[in-house]
C-alpha positions as a printed Julia matrix, in Angstrom:
217×3 Matrix{Float64}:
 38.94  -61.3   -36.63
 40.62  -62.77  -33.56
 43.53  -61.1   -31.76
 43.64  -58.96  -34.92
 45.38  -55.93  -33.42
 48.44  -57.5   -32.34
 51.68  -55.96  -33.79
 53.35  -57.7   -36.61
 54.27  -57.67  -40.31
 50.63  -58.22  -41.42
 49.61  -54.99  -40.09
 49.1   -51.44  -41.49
 47.85  -48.28  -40.25
 46.56  -47.36  -36.84
 43.05  -46.16  -36.77
 40.76  -44.61  -34.12
 38.12  -47.21  -33.01
 35.85  -46.61  -30.09
 38.06  -43.77  -28.82
 41.3   -45.86  -28.95
 43.78  -46.3   -31.62
 44.29  -49.82  -32.9
 46.37  -51.32  -35.54
 44.38  -52.5   -38.72
 45.58  -55.59  -40.43
 47.23  -54.91  -43.75
 44.85  -55.21  -46.65
 44.92  -58.07  -49.06
 44.9   -56.83  -52.6
 42.17  -57.83  -55.08
 45.02  -59.58  -57.15
 46.04  -61.51  -54.21
 42.6   -62.65  -53.4
 42.21  -63.78  -57.22
 45.4   -65.57  -57.06
 44.82  -67.38  -53.7
 41.2   -68.84  -53.93
 38.69  -69.82  -56.56
 35.85  -67.43  -57.5
 34.89  -68.11  -60.88
 31.22  -67.59  -61.59
 30.55  -71.05  -62.76
 32.01  -72.76  -59.66
 30.39  -70.11  -57.38
 27.03  -70.75  -58.96
 27.36  -74.57  -58.42
 28.62  -73.97  -54.73
 25.46  -71.86  -53.97
 23.38  -74.66  -55.22
 24.59  -76.89  -52.43
 21.99  -77.78  -49.7
 23.31  -75.74  -47.0
 24.61  -72.85  -49.15
 21.15  -72.41  -50.62
 19.65  -71.99  -47.12
 21.58  -68.62  -47.05
 19.53  -67.36  -50.08
 22.85  -66.6   -52.04
 23.07  -63.56  -49.88
 25.16  -62.55  -46.91
 24.95  -59.72  -44.37
 28.56  -58.19  -44.33
 30.38  -57.66  -41.06
 29.97  -54.05  -39.81
 33.63  -53.68  -38.94
 37.01  -55.5   -38.96
 36.27  -57.04  -35.46
 32.78  -58.17  -36.24
 33.32  -61.31  -38.29
 32.39  -63.59  -35.56
 28.97  -61.99  -34.71
 28.37  -61.43  -38.45
 28.88  -65.3   -39.11
 26.48  -66.15  -36.28
 24.05  -63.8   -37.63
 23.95  -65.21  -41.06
 24.12  -68.7   -39.87
 21.2   -68.2   -37.54
 19.18  -66.81  -40.61
 19.85  -69.78  -42.64
 18.26  -72.02  -39.96
 15.39  -69.68  -38.96
 16.63  -68.43  -35.62
 15.42  -64.96  -34.68
 18.76  -63.31  -33.92
 19.92  -62.49  -37.48
 21.81  -59.26  -36.94
 25.03  -58.47  -35.19
 23.14  -56.58  -32.63
 20.73  -59.15  -31.8
 23.35  -62.02  -31.76
 25.45  -59.93  -29.2
 22.39  -58.67  -27.11
 22.89  -59.73  -23.41
 26.08  -61.68  -23.96
 28.42  -58.91  -22.55
 30.56  -58.99  -25.6
 31.47  -56.1   -27.95
 29.65  -53.48  -25.8
 31.31  -50.45  -27.49
 30.42  -51.54  -30.96
 33.48  -53.35  -31.69
 35.04  -56.69  -30.37
 38.25  -55.64  -28.65
 40.99  -58.08  -29.8
 38.38  -59.94  -31.68
 36.57  -63.17  -30.35
 38.27  -66.46  -29.89
 36.55  -69.62  -31.18
 35.4   -70.43  -27.6
 34.06  -67.04  -27.02
 32.13  -67.06  -30.27
 30.71  -70.45  -29.02
 29.52  -68.73  -25.88
 27.86  -66.02  -27.92
 26.17  -68.52  -30.06
 24.97  -70.81  -27.19
 23.42  -67.72  -25.4
 21.11  -67.23  -28.35
 20.03  -70.62  -29.33
 18.9   -73.96  -27.91
 20.72  -75.9   -30.63
 23.87  -77.77  -29.75
 27.02  -75.8   -30.25
 30.37  -77.63  -30.37
 33.99  -76.29  -30.56
 36.14  -78.59  -32.79
 39.86  -78.06  -32.69
 43.02  -79.98  -32.95
 41.52  -81.87  -35.82
 43.67  -84.13  -37.94
 43.47  -83.71  -41.73
 41.1   -86.79  -41.93
 38.89  -85.5   -39.35
 38.83  -82.11  -40.93
 37.84  -83.64  -44.12
 35.08  -85.66  -42.54
 33.54  -82.46  -41.09
 33.91  -80.84  -44.56
 31.84  -83.72  -46.01
 29.29  -83.21  -43.22
 28.95  -79.5   -44.02
 26.57  -80.48  -46.84
 24.09  -81.94  -44.35
 21.2   -79.59  -44.0
 20.9   -80.37  -40.2
 24.47  -79.04  -39.68
 26.0   -75.63  -39.87
 29.64  -74.91  -39.54
 31.77  -71.7   -39.02
 35.54  -71.98  -39.62
 38.17  -69.92  -37.78
 41.28  -69.47  -39.77
 44.33  -67.33  -40.39
 43.91  -65.06  -43.44
 47.81  -64.98  -44.0
 48.07  -68.72  -44.51
 45.81  -68.48  -47.44
 46.2   -64.83  -48.74
 49.75  -63.93  -47.58
 48.5   -61.26  -45.24
 45.8   -60.52  -42.67
 44.96  -62.16  -39.17
 42.36  -64.51  -37.87
 38.9   -64.44  -39.25
 35.59  -66.3   -38.89
 33.16  -67.34  -41.64
 30.47  -69.76  -42.19
 31.0   -72.85  -44.51
 28.64  -73.23  -47.26
 29.4   -76.87  -48.18
 31.81  -78.98  -49.98
 32.0   -79.62  -53.78
 33.06  -83.2   -53.9
 33.95  -83.55  -57.55
 36.11  -80.41  -57.44
 37.38  -81.08  -54.03
 36.72  -77.46  -52.91
 35.34  -75.96  -49.65
 32.77  -73.08  -50.16
 33.58  -70.4   -47.59
 30.99  -67.77  -47.1
 33.46  -64.91  -46.32
 31.42  -62.18  -44.3
 34.05  -59.51  -45.33
 32.54  -57.66  -48.24
 36.01  -57.06  -49.8
 36.68  -60.85  -50.12
 33.07  -62.18  -50.7
 32.43  -65.89  -50.82
 35.3   -68.29  -52.27
 36.29  -71.75  -52.78
 39.54  -73.27  -51.76
 41.24  -76.72  -51.42
 40.53  -78.58  -48.06
 44.36  -78.79  -47.71
 44.86  -75.03  -47.98
 42.14  -74.25  -45.62
 43.36  -76.89  -42.99
 46.72  -75.16  -43.06
 45.01  -71.84  -42.18
 42.98  -73.59  -39.42
 45.95  -75.56  -38.08
 47.45  -72.23  -36.7
 47.66  -70.75  -33.37
 45.39  -68.2   -31.87
 47.28  -67.36  -28.64
 48.31  -70.72  -27.21
 45.36  -72.65  -28.82
 44.81  -73.94  -32.28
 41.8   -72.52  -34.31
 39.16  -74.73  -35.64
 35.54  -75.13  -36.32
 32.21  -74.29  -34.66
 29.51  -76.86  -35.18
 25.88  -76.03  -34.71
 23.12  -78.58  -34.96
């Protein structure tokens, strides 16, 4: 989640977190999830067979709390490429972020890049302000075993409620024209969506900057 605790129509109850009350985003119902994205067993099975998705072992470690989607995404991605830091705690260790067991106001895409760069010698690139054509080019590249992507998007733009979120991209089913998003939130689990719909969720503001992709290669 990023800037997930701002007041707005997409928010529900206040909860106690780390000694302070914060606003939780309104939950997306199971029916809304089913209506918004593709999760048919056949398509999911084919998506898990993609070169990058298969490196995740068809399993994900779910985010520990609503603010930890960024660290959870990095931890899962690192596991897929053989890095040592494969838990939220080890990903965050020494970075100075999320010290109290939650990421206050969430992490921006740039902050998540900073966390990732602190724990790997691989090249980390923030990609934002992409055109639809550039976005599609990166989706096609997400099947390259030498590349890993994390997408930062607005849940509201896809599901009708919720806030900013980070999750790895597992690849792209070319014939079906669907993107495989490895959602690290256990309530959602992995799903497929059209590039256009995902782009509309990425082409949104987080503060005064657009969301985007994180590329690690």
